[in-house]
C-alpha positions in Angstrom: 0.0 0.0 -0.1 1.6 3.2 -1.1 0.3 6.5 -2.0 -1.4 6.7 -5.1 -2.3 3.1 -5.3 -6.2 2.2 -6.0 -7.1 -0.8 -3.6 -11.0 -2.1 -4.3 -11.6 1.5 -5.5 -10.1 3.6 -2.9 -7.2 5.5 -3.9 -4.5 5.8 -1.1 -3.7 10.0 -0.9 -1.1 9.6 1.9 2.1 7.7 2.7 0.7 4.9 5.0 2.4 4.7 8.6 2.6 2.3 11.4 2.4 5.3 14.0 -0.5 4.1 16.5 -0.8 1.3 14.4 -0.4 -1.8 16.6 -0.5 -4.9 13.9 -1.3 -2.5 10.8 -0.3 0.2 8.9 -2.9 3.3 7.9 -3.3 5.8 5.8 -6.1 8.5 4.4 -8.0 7.5 1.1 -10.3 8.7 -1.3 -13.1 7.3 -2.9 -16.2 8.5 -5.1 -15.0 12.0 -3.7 -15.3 11.1 -0.1 -12.7 11.0 2.7 -11.9 7.3 4.0 -9.0 5.9 6.7 -8.0 2.6 5.6 -5.6 0.1 7.2 -3.7 -2.8 5.9 -3.7 -5.8 8.5 0.2 -6.9 8.7 -1.2 -10.3 9.7 -2.2 -12.9 9.1 -1.3 -13.2 5.4 -3.3 -15.6 2.9 -1.2 -18.0 1.5 0.5 -17.9 -2.2 2.6 -20.9 -2.1 3.9 -23.8 0.7 3.3 -27.2 1.4 0.0 -28.1 1.7 -0.6 -28.6 5.1 1.1 -25.0 5.5 -1.3 -23.8 3.0 -4.2 -25.4 5.1 -3.2 -24.2 8.5 -3.1 -20.6 6.9 -6.1 -20.6 5.5 -8.0 -21.5 8.9 -6.4 -19.0 10.7 -7.3 -16.6 7.7 -10.9 -17.9 8.2 -10.9 -17.6 11.8 -9.3 -14.0 11.5 -12.5 -13.1 8.9 -15.2 -15.1 11.3 -14.2 -12.8 14.1 -14.1 -9.6 12.2 -17.2 -10.0 10.7 -19.1 -11.5 13.7 -18.1 -8.3 15.5 -19.1 -6.0 12.5 -22.2 -7.6 12.7 -23.3 -6.9 16.4 -22.3 -3.0 15.8 -24.5 -1.5 12.9 -24.6 2.3 11.8 -28.0 2.5 12.3 -28.3 1.4 16.0 -29.6 4.2 18.9 -26.7 6.0 20.0 -24.3 4.9 17.4 -23.7 8.0 16.0 -20.5 8.4 17.9 -19.1 4.7 16.8 -16.7 4.8 14.3 -17.7 1.9 12.5 -16.1 -0.3 9.6 -17.8 0.3 6.2 -15.8 -2.3 4.3 -13.7 -5.6 5.5 -12.2 -7.1 2.5 -8.8 -9.1 1.3 -6.9 -7.9 -1.6 -3.7 -9.9 -2.5 -2.5 -11.8 0.6 -3.6 -9.0 3.3 -6.9 -8.0 5.0 -8.1 -4.4 4.8 -10.9 -2.0 6.7 -11.9 1.1 6.0 -13.9 3.8 8.2 -15.0 7.2 7.5 -12.4 9.9 8.0 -12.4 11.8 11.2 -11.2 15.2 11.5 -10.3 15.1 15.1 -9.1 18.0 17.5 -6.1 17.5 19.7 -7.3 16.7 23.5 -8.3 19.9 25.4 -6.2 21.0 28.3 -8.3 20.5 31.3 -8.4 24.1 32.3 -9.8 25.0 29.0 -13.0 23.5 29.4 -15.9 23.9 31.9 -17.2 21.5 33.8 -20.1 21.1 31.7 -18.1 21.0 28.9 -16.3 18.3 30.5 -18.9 16.5 31.2 -20.6 16.2 27.6 -17.1 14.7 26.8 -17.0 12.1 28.8 -20.9 11.7 28.9 -20.3 10.8 24.9 -17.5 8.7 25.7 -19.7 6.5 27.9 -22.3 6.4 25.9 -20.7 5.0 23.2 -18.9 2.3 25.7 -22.4 1.3 27.1 -23.5 0.5 23.9 -21.3 -1.7 23.2 -21.9 -2.8 26.7 -25.4 -3.6 26.0 -25.2 -6.1 23.1 -22.3 -8.0 25.2 -18.9 -6.4 23.7 -16.0 -5.3 25.5 -13.9 -3.2 23.5 -10.8 -4.3 24.4 -8.3 -2.0 23.9 -9.9 1.5 24.8 -6.8 4.3 25.5 -6.9 7.9 24.3 -5.3 6.8 20.9 -8.7 4.8 20.2 -10.9 7.8 21.3 -11.1 10.9 18.9 -12.4 14.4 20.0 -14.2 16.6 17.6 -15.3 19.7 17.7 -18.1 20.7 14.8 -17.2 24.4 15.0 -17.4 27.4 17.1 -19.2 27.4 20.4 -19.6 23.6 19.9 -18.9 21.4 22.5 -16.2 18.7 22.7 -17.5 15.2 22.2 -15.8 11.8 21.8 -15.7 9.4 18.7 -14.8 5.7 19.9 -12.7 3.8 17.1 -11.0 0.7 16.2 -12.9 -2.5 17.2 -10.6 -4.6 15.9 -9.7 -6.4 19.4 -13.3 -6.1 20.4 -14.5 -9.4 22.2 -18.0 -10.9 23.9 -17.6 -10.3 27.4 -16.0 -13.4 29.4 -15.2 -14.9 26.0 -11.7 -12.9 25.0 -9.0 -14.3 22.7 -6.4 -16.7 23.6 -3.8 -15.5 26.2 -1.1 -14.8 23.2 -3.8 -13.4 20.9 -5.5 -11.1 23.1 -4.6 -7.1 22.3 -4.7 -4.3 24.7 -2.8 -1.5 26.5 -0.1 -1.7 29.1 -1.0 1.5 30.8 -4.9 1.3 30.6 -5.3 -2.5 30.7 -7.2 -4.1 33.7 -5.7 -5.7 36.3 -7.1 -8.9 35.6 -6.3 -8.3 31.6 -2.4 -7.8 32.9 -2.6 -11.0 34.8 -4.4 -13.0 32.1 -1.6 -12.0 29.7 0.9 -12.9 31.9 -0.3 -16.3 32.2 -1.6 -16.3 35.7 -4.1 -19.2 35.6 -6.2 -18.3 38.7 -7.7 -15.7 35.9 -9.9 -17.3 34.0 -11.4 -16.4 30.5 -14.8 -15.3 31.6 -13.2 -12.4 34.2 -12.0 -10.6 31.1 -15.6 -9.0 30.5 -17.2 -5.3 30.3 -15.3 -4.6 33.8 -12.4 -4.5 31.8 -13.4 -1.5 29.8 -14.6 0.4 33.3 -11.3 0.3 34.6 -9.9 2.0 31.4 -12.3 4.3 31.8 -11.8 5.3 34.6 -8.6 6.2 33.8 -9.7 7.9 30.7 -12.0 10.3 33.0 -8.9 11.0 35.2 -6.9 12.1 32.6 -9.6 14.1 30.9 -10.5 15.7 34.1 -7.1 16.7 35.0 -4.7 16.2 33.0 -2.5 13.2 34.0 -3.5 9.3 35.2 -3.8 8.8 38.9 -0.7 8.3 40.8 0.7 4.7 40.5 4.1 4.5 42.1 7.6 4.5 40.3 7.7 0.6 41.4 4.9 0.0 39.0 4.6 -0.4 35.2 1.2 0.3 35.1 -2.0 1.4 37.1 -2.9 -2.4 36.8 0.5 -3.9 38.2 -0.1 -1.2 41.2 -3.6 -2.3 42.0 -2.9 -5.9 41.8 0.2 -5.4 44.2 -2.5 -4.0 46.7 -1.1 -0.5 46.2 -4.0 2.0 45.8 -3.8 4.8 42.8 -3.4 8.3 44.1 -6.6 10.3 42.6 -5.8 13.7 42.0 -6.9 15.9 45.2 -8.4 18.6 43.2 -11.5 16.3 42.4 -14.6 16.5 44.6 -15.3 13.5 46.5 -18.3 12.1 44.6 -15.9 12.0 41.8 -13.2 10.9 43.1 -15.8 7.8 44.8 -16.6 7.0 41.8 -12.9 7.1 39.9 -11.7 4.6 42.8 -14.5 2.0 42.2 -14.3 2.4 38.7 -10.7 1.1 39.1 -11.2 -1.3 41.7 -8.8 -4.6 41.5 -12.3 -7.0 41.5 -14.1 -6.6 38.3 -17.4 -7.3 40.1 -16.5 -4.3 42.4 -16.5 -1.8 39.5 -19.8 0.3 38.8 -20.8 -0.1 35.3 -21.2 2.6 32.8 -24.9 3.7 33.9 -23.4 4.6 37.2 -21.2 6.7 35.1 -23.4 8.8 33.1 -25.3 8.9 36.4 -23.1 11.2 38.1 -22.5 13.1 34.9 -25.9 14.3 35.1 -24.2 17.1 37.7 -21.7 18.9 35.7 -20.6 19.7 39.4 -19.0 16.6 39.9 -16.6 17.6 36.8 -15.3 20.8 38.6 -11.8 20.8 39.8 -10.4 23.2 43.5 -13.8 24.1 44.3 -16.3 23.4 46.9 -18.7 20.6 45.8 -21.9 21.5 47.9 -25.1 19.8 47.8 -28.9 20.4 48.4 -31.9 18.1 48.6 -32.6 16.4 45.8 -28.9 17.7 43.6 -26.7 15.0 45.8 -24.8 12.9 43.3 -25.8 9.2 44.0 -23.1 6.6 43.1 -24.6 3.3 42.5 -22.5 0.4 42.8 -24.5 -2.2 40.8 -22.7 -3.3 38.2 -23.8 -4.5 34.6 -23.1 -8.2 35.3 -22.3 -10.6 37.8 -18.6 -10.8 37.7 -16.1 -12.8 39.9 
């Protein structure tokens, strides 16, 4: 894939890059006058030669790859209620030996500095992200790689609010049915404690533990980042927040956050998946934008107090 190539009608208009792409290279493209984002997966490759046994094995891997991607695509529909902030694939195919996936092109802005947004603006940003994630969870899907790079922040015009668009569902899986330990994707910094132990080969962590709760842990970290400009503190001894939590070390939440938000983010980043509230509790808290304020006294009055429900989306171990 090079600039100027035409692949299934998509003309590549930028030089492909692997920046932030993990196991793929990507570029922008055009087709029929419309802009697109196109990625080429680095593996698997459809076999062109080799022994009969090798060809069969590689074809089986390709068939499983196709099955998994098409299964996720069939669950995630553009016309679903509330799906407007999900950037879903509009095409998936193989060309030559490689597989490609195409989405609409989104012109994103950089992550705004927390101090540049009002509490109401922060609440809208977080709410659009949580609504998209909740839509996935409602149909039993785990995003599987929730991190800043997979959240595009857009602002449609002067005076408009910043909103979040959720992208890259290549590593999504059915809740409680993750890929094998050697195949599952994720991010070291934003991965949940049970995911971290699973990929390290901890046999005490069963596959069914990897549920939508893993996304909730990442959402808690993202919310802290968007509200304060940084992740919670987790100490110099650990490589990630999950490592600290697994070691029994509490994350250090920014003391500028109001008490209800600190309590909520603390619950969302708990070690045990079943102790984490779901996206519904997060959305309920955001109904009062005051929870997004920093360095201000949080005053409650009858009928306005933020109540954090600890009801989880599913019964997790």
